[in-house]
N, C-alpha and C positions, 0 to 999 in steps of 0.2 A: 298781228296774229301771224303764227306760222305757215309756213308755205303749203303744207299737206291739206290743211283746213281750208286757206284762201282756195283749191282747186276744185275742194267741195261745195263753196259759195257760189263760181261760179257754172256749175252744172246743169245741162238747159234742164228748163220745165219738162215734163213729161204729161202734164195734163193744161188745157187753157186756165188761165185765171178767172174763176167764174166766183161771185160770192156765196151763192147757195148749194153749187153743184161742183161735184167731179165726173169729167165726161172723158170717154175713150171715144174717141172720133173715127178710129178704123182698127180692124181685129188685126193683130200683128199675132203668130204664135210665141216670138223670142219675149213678147212683156207680158204673156197670158200667166203666167205662174207669178209675176207680183200683182198682176190685177186680181188676183184670185182672193188676195189678202186684203187690200184696198177697199174691195166691194164686199167685202163680209158684212152680214147682218147678222145681226143678235137684240138680245134683250136683257141680257145678265143670267138668265135663267140657259138659253141655249142660244147656239151661234152654227150660222151657214157660210160657208166661205163661196166668194163669188164665181162659182164656175158656173157653164153654163148650163140649160135645161138638158140640152142633149148631148150626148156622151162622145167623148173622143176617147182612141184606145194612145195618147202620147204618156211617153214614158215620165216618171219622177221629176226629169228636169224641166217640163215644161207643164206641168199640173199635177197639185195632189187633192184631189176631192175632201172635202170634209165636212161634215156636221155632228157638233159635240155638244154635249149637255155639262152645264158648269159644276161640277163636282163629281161626274161620272168616270169613275175610272176603272182599271186591269192593275193589278197586283203580281210583282213577279220574285222569286227568289234574287237578292242582292249579290252578283258573282263577284268576289275576291280573289287577285292573284294571291294574296297573303291577307287573311283576313286578322284585322286587329281585335282584341277583346273589346265585347258591349256595341260593334257597330251596328247601324241598324240592319236587320235582316232583310225586311221588303220593301220596293220600291213601290210609285203608285204613279201610273202614266193616265191621264185622260183617255177615251177612245176614242176613235173615229166609228161614228154609227151610222145607220142605214141611209140610203140618201133616197129622199124623198121627195126631192126636186126634179127626178129625171124627166124628161117629158123628149120623144123623139118624134120627130115628125118627117110623112114619108108622101112623095108623090110617085103616087103608082106603087111601084116597089124601089123608088129612086130616096134615099134617104137625106134628109137636110145634112148637110156636113162642110164648115166652111174654109175644111181645106181643101175642096172638092169643087166644082163649076163655080162659080161667079158671083162674087157677093157686089151689087150695083149702089146696094145704100145702107149704111150702118150706123149706130151711135149707141151708146150704151152709158146710164149715164145715174151717179148715186145722187138722191134730190135729198140732201139734208135737213133743209125746213121742213117736209112731207115727210121725211124718214121710211123712202120707199128708193127701190132702184127698178129701173125703167131701162129696158131694151128694144131698138126699133130696128129693124132693117129688111131690104129686099135681095133675094137670093135668086139667081138664074140657074136652074138645074144644066145637066150636060144635053138636055134635049132642046133647051131654049124655053123650057117653061118656066114663067117667074112668080113668085109668091111673096107677098109683105105680110111680115110679123111684127107683133106686136107684145112684151111680155113685161109686165106688172110683177113683182115680186116685193111680199113683205114679212117681216116677222114681228108680230104684234108688239106694242111694249106694254099696250093696257091690258092685254091678256096674254099674259108670258107662256101659256103652253100652245097658240095658235100659229102656222104658220100658213102662206096662203100664196097663189102664181095665178094670175090671168092670165092666160094664152090665147091670144087672138091671131087670126089669118088668113087672108083671101089671096085666091086665085087671080093674078093681074089679065094675063093673058092668054087663059085657058078654064075650060071645064073640066072635068073630072073625078077621080076620087083620091082625096087626101087621109092620110091617115094619121090619127096621133098615138103615140103607144105612152101612156101615164104607167109608171110604175113605182114601186117603194122597193129599191135593191138592196136587200140585205146581205149581200154577198161583197161585202166589205172588208177592207183590213186596216191596221195603221200602220204609214208610211216610216215609222220613223218611233225608234228609242225600243218598242217590244220585240224581243225574239220571236214570240210567239204572236206575229203580227194579226193572227185571228184570234181575235179576242172574245166574240160574239158568238151565240148558238142562238139560233130560232128555235122557241119553245112552240107555237104553234101559230097559224095564221089562217084566214077568211077571205073571199071575196065575192062579193055580188054584182047588183049590174051597174052599178058607178059608185059602192062603197068597196071598203073593206077594210083590212089589218093585218099589221105583223107586229108578232111579239118575239122583241128577243132578250137575251140572259147574256151579263156578263161571266164569263167561266169562271174569272177566280176570284172573282168579289160578291158574287151574287145581284147585284142590279138586274132587274126588271126596265124595260124600257118598252114601250107601245105608242105605234104609230098607226094611227085610223086617219082613214083619208074619205072625204065624200069628194065627186065630182057635180059642178053645178052645170047644165049645158043653156045655152040662150035658146029661144023658139027656134032660130033657122037651123043650129046644131039639130037638135030635139028632131026638128021633121025630115033631116037629111042624113039622118045616122042609125048605122047598124053599131051596136055594141059588144066586143067580144072579149074574154076572159082568159086569163092564163094565170095558173099558179106552178111555184116549183118548191125545193124545200128551202130556197133563200130569199125567194121575190114573189111580186104579185105585177101583175100588168095586166091595163086596161087598154084594151086597142078600140079607137072610135073612129069606125071607116064614115067618113061623110062624101056624100055623091057633091061635092062643089058647083056650084056656079059662077062663073067668070065675075070678076066685080064684086061677089057677095063676100061679106066679114063674119064671120063665126066666133062664136067665145068659147071657151071650158076655162070654168073657174075648179080649180084643184085647194079645197080647203083640208086641211092636216093638223091634227091635234095629239103633241106629243107628251106623254106623263112618264115619271120614272118612281119607283120606289126599292128598296133596299134589302125590306124584310121578307123572308121567305115566304110567311103566309099572304103577305098583300099582290093585291094585281092591280095594276094600273090602268086596263084597257078601259073600265069603268070611266072613270074620271077623264081618260082621251076621249071616250064617245061623245061623254057630256057636252066636252069643251068643242066638239066639231057640230055638235048638235044646235049647238047657243049660235056660234058662228057661221052656221049653213042658214040658219032662220034668218039671222038680219043678211046674211050676203056679202059677197067682196067690197062693194061698193061703201056699205056703212062700217068694214075695216079698215079702207083708207081714211074713212070720216076719222074717226077715230083716233086712226095714228097722226092725223093733220093735229087733231086739236090736243093730242098727250106733247108731240112737239115743239104745238106754239106755246104751253106753258113753260116748256124745259128750256127756250130759247128768251123767253122773258128774265128767266132767272139767270141764266148763264151764260149769254151772248156776249161776247166781245166785239164791239163795234171800232172798227178803225178806218180811218180815212187818210188816203194818203199812200198805202201799201197795200194794192191790194191782192199780191201773193200771201201776206200775213193774214189777211180776213180770211180768204180762203182757209188756211192752215188750222188758224184756231176751230172753224166750227167744224172742220175735220175732223180736228183731234178731241172735242169735246162731244161728236158724236158718236166718235168711238169708244170712249170711256163712259160714255151711257149703255153703250151697246155689252162693255165687257165686264160691268158692275153686278156683284150679286146682290141682291135685296133681300134676303129672305133669311137672314141671321144663320146660315147655315153653311154660307160658300164665300168668297173673295173674290179677289180682282187675280188673275195668273197674269203672269211677265208678258205673253200674247195675248190677252184675253181670252177670246172664243173664236179666233181668227187660224188657228194652228196648235198644231203637235207640239212645236219647238219650246225647250224647256220642261216637256211633259203636262202641260194645263198645272205648272206647280204655281202656288204662290208667295211669294218672296216677303223681305220686309219695304220693297217698292212700294205696296200699296199704302202701308203705314205714313211711309214718308212722303209721298208724291201724289198719291192720287187722292187718300182722304181728306187732306187740307182741300182740294177742289172742290168736295162734297159738304166740307163741314162749314165752307162759308158759302153755299151754295143751295145744297137739298141735304141738309142735316140729318134728315132721315136715314136716306142713305148710309152717311156716314156714320151714324148709329149702329147700323146693322152690319155694319163691316165690321166694328168691335164686338157684336153680338158674338159673331163668328169665332173672335179669339177668345170670348168669354166661353163658347159654348165647344172650343177643343181644350178649355185650362187644363181637363182631367190628362188628356195626354201627353201636356207639357210637362207638367208633373212628372209624369213617368219618363218623360227624356232628360228632365234635371236627374232622378234617380239614375237613372244610366249610364249620367256623366258622375255619380256620388257627389251630388249637389242636392240644397235644399230648395223647396219652392218650387218655380214655376221655369224650364227652360224653352221657350218657344223654337221650332222647329226652323232651319234655315230654308230649306225647301218641303212643301206638303200639298196636300189636298185633304186628307182625313182629321191631317192634326197632329199627324207621326211624324218623324221626320223621314223624309224620301231618300236623302240622299247620303253614298256611300262615301264622299270622295271627301275627310271631315276635313283637309285642309283649306277647304271651300264654302265648308258649311257649317259643321257644328262650332268649329273656331271661334265664329261669327256671335259672341254672344251678345254683342250691341244690338241684335233685334231683340231682348228683353226691353230695354230701355226706347228704342224706337216706338213699340206699342206702350209705352206708359206714354212716352210726350205725346203719343195719336190722343191717347184718352183723356191726357189733360187738356191738348187742344181743342178736342169737339167740347169739354165741358165749358171752358173759358167763351166759345163761340155762343152754345146753346143755353148754358147755365142748366142741364138736365139733372137735376137734381136726384130724380128717381134712378136715372141710371147709375149715376155714380153712388146712390147707396144701394141699390141691387148688384150691378154689377163692376162697375169701374176700381172701387173702391179694393175687391177681392183679386183684380187682377193687378192692381199697382202693389198691394202685400206680398202675393206671391212671387211677382217678378224681381220685385225687390230684394225680397229673403235671398233668391239664388246666388247675388253680388255678396252678400255676408257669407256665403261659404265658397265662392269661387276666391276671393281675393285673401289677403294674409297680410300680416304685419314682417313689413323687411329690413331687417336691421340695417342693411348697406344703403338703405332708401333713407337714411334718416328716420326708421322705424316708422313713416307713414305706409298706409294700406293700398296695396298694389294688386294688380290683374298680372297676372302672366302668361303666357302663352295665348294670346286672343289674337284678335283679327277686328280691324277698324273696314270702315267704308271700302277701304283699297284693298282690297283683295290680291294683289300683288306683293302685300306685305303680310302674309300669317303667320302665327306661331311668334308671335314679338310679345313684348314687356312694355305692358304702361304704353299702350296706343292713346294718345292723347283724346282720341273722342271719346273712345270707350269710358276713361275713366270719367271724364266730365261728364258723359251722359248716365252713368251708372250713380255718378252724386245725384244727378238731378232725378232719377228716377228713387233714390231713397228717399230723397227730400219732397216731393211730391206725394209721395205713400206718406210719409208723416204728417205731412199739410192736411191729404185729404180723410185721414184717420183723425185728427183733431177738428174738422171742421162738422164731421159727421159726429163724432163722439157730441161735441156740442149742439147738433142743432136736430139729432136724432138718435138720443140716448138709445132708445130701444133697438132703433136698427142696428146701429154699431154696436150692440150687446150681442145680437142674433148674428151676426156678419164675426166679429171675433171669436164666439165661443164654435162654430162652423168650423172655422178653419185655426184654432187653436192661438188667435193672438191674444200676447198680453201686453200689459204696460211695459213692461221690463224690455220686451222686444224692440220696443216703441223705442227705448231707450239706446238700447244697442246700434239699431239704425241712425240713431242720431249721433252716437260718438263715432261710428264706423263714417261716416258722412263727412264728420270735420275732419275726418283721418285721411282720408285719399288723396294718395299722390297726384299733384295733377302739373303736370310736366312744363318746363320754361328753360328756355335756354339763355342764361344770360352774357353769352359772348355771341351769339348772333341775332337775340333780341328777338328771339320766334319762339313759336309753340312748338316743339318737336314732333312729330308725327307719333315717335314713340323711339323707346330707348338705343335702339341701335341704327336708326335710318340715318342721321346726322355721321355715322360713321361705316357709311356704305362707299361703294366707290359714285361718286358723283357723275351725272349724264345728263346732257342737255336732249331732249326729243329731236330736235331740229338735228341732231347729227343722228339720228336713228335711218336706216336707208325708209321711203316710203313701202317698198316690199315686204318690209320685215312687220307693219302695223297690220292687223292689232298684233301686238306682243303675245297674246294666251294664244293664237294659236301657229305662231314660229319660232316661239323661243322655249326653251325647255324651264320649267319653272325653276330651276335651279339657276339659271341664269339672270333671269328676271330677279331673283330674290336677291340676289348680289349687287344690285345697282340701286342709286335711287331715282327710282323710276315710279310713277303713281297710275294707277288702273284711272281712276276715279276721283271726284271730290272727297276728301277726308277730313283734314283740320280746318278746310275754306269750309263743309257744312257744318262741322263745328261753329265757327264762326258767325254762318245762318243761322243755324237754331237756336244756340245759347248769346248769341249777339249782345244782347245787352250786358253781361259779363265781360267785356273785350273793347278796349278803345279803337277808336278808328287807326292810329298808329300803328298799332300792333295787326290789325287786319292788312292794313298797306304792306306792312313788313311780310306779313304768310303770304301776301296774294305774289309778290315779287319774289319770295322764294318758292314757293310748290308751282306755278305755274308753268314756268320752261320745262318742270320734270312731268309733267302729267302729258297723257297720252288720249286720255279720252276716248278707249277701248269701250269702256259702258257708254250705253246711250245716256245715263243716272244722270255724268257727270258735267256735259255742258251749261244746262240750268243754273246748275250752283254758282259756277265759274261766272253768270252772264250776270246774275244778282248781286254775285260780291264787286264786280265789276264796276256795276251800276253805284253801289254805295260809297266805292270811295273814290269815283268821279273817272273810270278807266272805259269813257263811253262808246270807244271804239271797240273796245274788245268785248264791251257787254252785248253790244248788237252784232257783233259776229257769234258769240258763242250763242246767244237768242235764235240767230237764223238756225244755227244747225239744229237746234232745239225742235224750232217751231214746222219745219220742213221736213226733218231727217225721214219721216216713210213718203210724204207725197215726191219727192224728189230721188228717193232712194239713196241718201248720200253714204249709207252703210253696205247697200247694194244683197240688203238679205231680208229685205221686207215678202219676200216669196212665203217666209218660214212663219212669218204673221206680227201683227205691228206691234209696238213698242208703248205699252200703256203707262208705264211710268212717265216716259220721255213724254208723252205727250200731257199727263198732269204736271210736268214741268217747265211748258210751256206757259202755261196759267199761272204759274208760281214764279215765272221769269218777267212776267207782264206787270202784274200786281205787287208782289215784292222785290221786282226788280225798278221797273221803269218807274212805279209808283210809289215803292216806297213801303211798300205796307211790312207794319210788324205789330205784334200783339202780343205783350209781354204783363204780367202782372196784373191779368185780366181787364187790360187797357188795350186803345186802339192806337197807331200813329201812323197818319202818311209822310212823305218825302218825296211828293211828286215829279216828274220830270217827261218833258215829251221829244223822244227820240227825234232824229235829225230826221229830214224828209215827210215827216208825219204831221198831216194837220190836225189829227185830234184822235183820242181813243177813249174808249166809255165801258165801264163794267159795272155790275152791282154785289151786293156783298150782303148777307146777312151776320148782324151781330147783335146778340143777346135777341130780342125780341124785337127787332127793327131790320127793314133793308135799305140801305144807302145804295145812290146811284152815283158814281165817279166820273166827274169828264174833265179830262185834261186835256187841254188847248197849250197854245204856244203863250208862257208867262202867265197863266194863271189855270186857275181850278176851281171846278164848279160840285159843289157836292150837295146832294139832295135826298131828304127821306121820304121813300117810295112808300116803306109801311112803317107799322109801326107808332106808340106816342111820343118816344123820345131817344136820341142816340147821344151820347158822348165821346169823342176823340179829337187828338191831338194835328193838327197840321203844322209840323215843324213842331216849336215851342208854343204857338197858337192853341189855346183850347178851342171848339167849334161844338156848339149845342143846337143840332136841328131836332125841334117842337112841332107842334102845331100852330104855334105861333109864328114861327120863324123855320119854313119847310125845306131854305136851300139857302146856301150862301156863296159867295163868289170868291176867291181869295186869290192874292198873285204868287206865284213862283219864282 
């Protein structure tokens, strides 16, 4: 491995290695920003950064509080220095919403502040097994009064509109007045991206004895967001408490003044319902009130029990167990926990590049979801994968408008989006990456192969496949100087350091795949469900002539290969650019995207992320092992991995071709990227695609799992130093468990009647009479 990667791998762990927890053992202001992302809680609908309940006046260098709803955004005009025709007019940015978690404690008039007084004991831990964030501390104020505080926080995974905090405190060495100020703070703004950072206005608010609400509106898009709060006090708190209320234009406060007795513990539960709507005539208040009423009746303890039950079922499906590598055991669970928190599950939202843990990338969805995260769910929680694809179907009309903007037929999915319209004005890094159409088609096919969900394919998937395929027919053209092959000019593959090139290999091959799978699915549905096919064809204007044209063009697509070097050229010009070895680039220049002008990057054979290598993985059955080795050897030294999407793919390919050391090193960069903050940017939010890549790197890399033509294959191996690893997969109507040990692997049927797959070249059949097999590797 190259020198700068080795330095990253030697980085000291920021948290102790624990199988189910991430623990902050002391409060340090210099690590606070990073921890806000790590300790984010969410449920796919909403996410709350891991800020403390008590507010701090820190700068944006040390804290960026954030509460977000997936899909709730503000919009502003995109300002161009020089605007090109048909450029996107408006951007979309996820909105930082009201801080409903704020709770400040006062001993008499002295406010709890970890930057003042003395911290005598401190621990904050994310319990991934239970799905809850706990915080415990003993703080001494400047008068010598000591107080013990315990805080449990959760975002409900079974009730998507509920967040809750249990706030407990005990006066250790004094009796006297303790005030707890609980608030919904609507005086918030975005920290990044929006020029008009004050995106919200309060429509109305109301406060009663221990309940109240605040109703926000996003000024530019009309979203309305309701926050309804109810406080529940234990008997000790009720008996010794006076409740005061305070409201202003943009916040509501409850002050619970308790005459505390030394040694007595008091509990205040804060249960919050959050709902939103887009239509002007709708009001989300009633739904939020109903959510809170139901949660308050059952109580905080019941919410904790529901959370644990939900997580137990989740871990049964997705837990990867590793013996002999505690750092990786922790990392896998952390990554799987955050992927769950980030994924939209309603068919109207998707997975943002930072999940719901920060504002960077503006809350946008990219192709990352379909290529890195959807496989994780397809093989483990297919209902989530289905809903992620339904989001693409539900935004298909906007993708058609995007294609028309570029004078193309069919649909062109946007590069960066929340609402389905292109949100990026930087066409060299967005619109030019037409391959997103093929990435979505690939995901549709992957989900179908795993689930055999015929209803989805007939009602939604086929239409996506046809409309994305149509785009390629109008984008490409027959080029006489390329032997009259059908070529795609001025495109960009996954490597964003080479935009506006001709015949990017990944794009061409994946375009052909898109056309072929559209043809295949049309034929299958026409044969199995002719009436359904007829209705779809009539609705979208699909004819036999168009299918035949797709077939002809697919056969004519130019598929690059260089006879001299015996490799797959990344594009028509890549091999003719100035060669450069990444080892010769100073560490201080990396990542290049932040240090080199694009024109400097473009003139070199330097790659941001896996491109040809990603093709070797996704359509690997089309390429022999020797070609994969030659491609790896040529492109690996030229790749900076400036994108977190890259190391996982290199790890998988290195595993396949037998480069075990490189496979493991790249795997480590993927698995603990956020926990160890390799790129020193986790404060911006977690890297959701990289987290999905961790799972891919183990299952497709070390276990060698592939799926081609509706068949499953395994080529398992055990990394050096590991005792064993285990994971589960769903395939068609069955679930299997794979346990890899030294020199052997055990396959077990967990559910379903029968499943068939290949172990190397050996057919394995698991069924009721033969639930498991142990084989040599």
